[in-house]
C-alpha positions as CSV (number, residue, x, y, z in Angstrom):
1,M,0.0,0.0,0.0
2,D,1.3,3.2,-0.8
3,T,1.0,6.5,1.1
4,S,-1.7,7.9,-0.9
5,Q,-4.0,4.9,-0.3
6,I,-3.3,5.2,3.5
7,V,-4.2,8.9,3.3
8,W,-7.4,8.0,1.5
9,I,-8.3,5.3,4.1
10,V,-7.6,7.8,6.9
11,V,-9.7,10.5,5.2
12,A,-12.5,7.9,4.6
13,V,-12.4,6.8,8.3
14,V,-12.4,10.5,9.4
15,V,-15.3,11.2,7.1
16,V,-17.3,8.2,8.4
17,L,-16.5,9.2,12.0
18,A,-17.6,12.8,11.1
19,L,-21.0,11.4,9.6
20,I,-21.5,9.1,12.7
21,G,-20.8,12.2,15.0
22,L,-23.2,14.4,12.9
23,A,-25.9,11.7,13.0
24,L,-25.6,11.3,16.9
25,T,-25.7,15.1,17.3
26,M,-28.8,15.4,15.2
27,S,-30.4,12.5,17.1
28,R,-29.7,14.2,20.4
29,K,-31.2,17.4,19.1
30,R,-34.3,15.6,18.0
31,K,-34.6,13.8,21.3
32,A,-34.1,17.1,23.2
33,E,-36.8,18.7,21.0
34,Q,-39.1,15.8,21.8
35,N,-38.4,16.1,25.5
36,R,-39.1,19.9,25.4
37,Q,-42.5,19.2,23.6
38,H,-43.4,16.5,26.2
39,A,-42.4,18.8,29.0
40,Q,-44.5,21.6,27.5
41,G,-47.5,19.2,27.2
42,L,-47.1,18.2,30.9
43,R,-46.9,21.8,31.9
44,Q,-50.1,22.6,30.1
45,E,-51.9,19.6,31.6
46,A,-50.6,20.6,35.1
47,H,-51.7,24.2,34.5
48,A,-55.2,22.9,33.4
49,Q,-55.4,20.8,36.6
50,Q,-54.4,23.6,38.7
51,G,-57.9,25.0,38.9
52,A,-59.3,21.6,40.0
53,V,-56.5,21.3,42.7
54,Q,-57.4,24.8,43.9
55,Q,-61.1,23.8,44.1
56,E,-60.2,20.7,46.1
57,E,-58.1,22.7,48.4
58,L,-60.9,25.1,48.9
59,K,-63.3,22.1,49.6
60,A,-60.8,20.8,52.1
61,R,-60.6,24.0,53.9
62,E,-64.3,24.3,54.1
63,A,-64.6,20.8,55.4
64,E,-61.9,21.6,58.2
65,L,-63.9,24.7,59.1
66,E,-67.2,22.7,59.3
67,A,-65.5,20.2,61.4
68,E,-64.2,22.9,63.8
69,R,-67.6,24.3,63.9
70,K,-69.3,21.0,64.8
71,R,-66.5,20.3,67.4
72,L,-67.1,23.7,69.1
73,E,-70.9,23.0,68.8
74,A,-70.3,19.5,70.5
75,E,-68.2,21.1,73.2
76,R,-71.0,23.6,73.9
77,A,-73.6,20.8,74.0
78,E,-71.4,18.8,76.3
79,A,-70.9,21.7,78.6
80,E,-74.8,22.2,78.6
81,A,-75.3,18.6,79.4
82,E,-72.9,18.9,82.3
83,R,-74.7,21.9,83.6
84,A,-78.0,20.0,83.4
85,R,-76.4,17.0,85.0
86,Q,-75.1,19.2,87.9
87,G,-78.6,20.7,88.2
88,H,-80.2,17.3,88.3
89,L,-77.6,16.2,91.0
90,Q,-78.3,19.3,93.1
91,E,-82.1,18.8,92.9
92,H,-81.6,15.0,93.8
93,A,-79.5,16.1,96.8
94,K,-82.3,18.5,97.9
95,V,-84.9,15.8,97.6
96,E,-82.6,13.3,99.5
97,D,-82.0,15.9,102.2
98,Q,-85.8,16.4,102.6
99,V,-86.3,12.6,102.7
100,R,-83.5,12.3,105.4
101,E,-85.0,15.1,107.4
102,A,-88.5,13.4,107.2
103,D,-86.9,10.1,108.3
104,R,-85.0,11.8,111.1
105,V,-88.3,13.4,112.4
106,D,-90.5,10.2,111.8
107,P,-90.4,8.1,115.0
108,D,-91.1,5.0,113.0
109,V,-87.9,5.2,110.9
110,D,-84.5,4.1,112.3
111,H,-82.3,6.5,110.4
112,R,-79.4,5.5,112.5
113,S,-79.5,1.8,111.3
114,P,-76.3,0.7,109.2
115,D,-78.6,-0.5,106.4
116,Y,-80.7,2.7,106.4
117,A,-81.1,4.3,103.0
118,P,-83.3,7.5,102.5
119,G,-86.5,7.0,100.8
120,T,-86.6,3.1,101.3
121,T,-89.1,3.3,104.1
122,P,-92.6,4.0,102.9
123,A,-94.3,7.0,104.5
124,A,-97.7,6.2,105.8
125,G,-100.4,8.1,104.2
126,P,-103.9,8.8,105.8
127,T,-105.1,5.3,105.0
128,G,-101.9,3.6,106.3
129,T,-100.8,2.9,102.7
130,P,-97.6,4.4,101.3
131,A,-98.1,8.1,100.4
132,E,-98.3,9.1,96.8
133,G,-94.9,9.8,95.4
134,T,-92.9,7.8,97.9
135,S,-90.6,4.9,97.2
136,T,-91.3,1.3,98.3
137,P,-88.4,-0.7,99.6
138,T,-88.3,-3.4,96.9
139,T,-89.7,-1.8,93.7
140,G,-88.3,1.7,93.8
141,T,-91.3,2.9,92.0
142,T,-93.7,5.6,93.3
143,G,-97.2,5.8,94.8
144,A,-100.1,4.0,93.5
145,H,-98.4,2.8,90.4
146,A,-96.1,0.4,92.4
147,S,-96.8,-3.3,92.0
148,P,-97.1,-5.2,95.2
149,T,-94.2,-7.4,95.9
150,P,-94.2,-10.6,97.9
151,D,-93.0,-8.6,100.9
152,D,-95.8,-6.1,100.5
153,R,-98.5,-8.9,100.3
154,V,-97.1,-10.5,103.6
155,A,-97.2,-7.1,105.3
156,E,-100.8,-6.7,104.4
157,D,-101.8,-10.0,105.8
158,P,-102.6,-9.4,109.5
159,H,-102.4,-13.0,110.5
160,H,-98.9,-13.7,109.1
161,E,-96.0,-13.8,111.4
162,R,-93.2,-12.1,109.7
163,T,-89.6,-13.2,110.4
164,T,-86.5,-11.1,109.9
165,E,-83.0,-12.0,110.1
166,E,-80.6,-9.6,111.7
167,P,-76.9,-9.8,110.9
168,G,-74.9,-11.8,113.5
169,S,-77.9,-13.4,115.0
170,G,-80.5,-16.0,114.4
171,T,-84.0,-15.5,113.0
172,H,-86.4,-13.4,115.0
173,R,-90.1,-13.2,114.9
174,A,-91.5,-9.8,114.2
């Protein structure tokens, strides 16, 4: 091979390498342009969805405000219920104080007994039956609406000997 052939081969290789380089550069430019167009499309799509996102954010804020309003309303209702409960307990205590005072004054009630509980001893009305609105020992209901219990039926029988059992002792006849 002579030198001119070697020069031509080197020139041909350089030209081929230049063409390959040019092809790669054009390919990269084309890919970059496609990426730019794709990015532009994604931006436009994101921009179009921006309004929907803002609406969702607004709805979320409204839901949070509504939840906060309901939480405050529930707290107010709970406080009101607590005031009502306290009022009820005060009224109940007043009634219990009245019953204790009545039991203390009544000579038929042993209010010092260890098993004494206010309101468990029926108050005798004018006919000897529990007065309207008083509690009976076994039913806890009031007045004429109370159903007679076996103890009530025994108490109404004048010929029945009633036995009671006192703690720590045997059975005694009443």
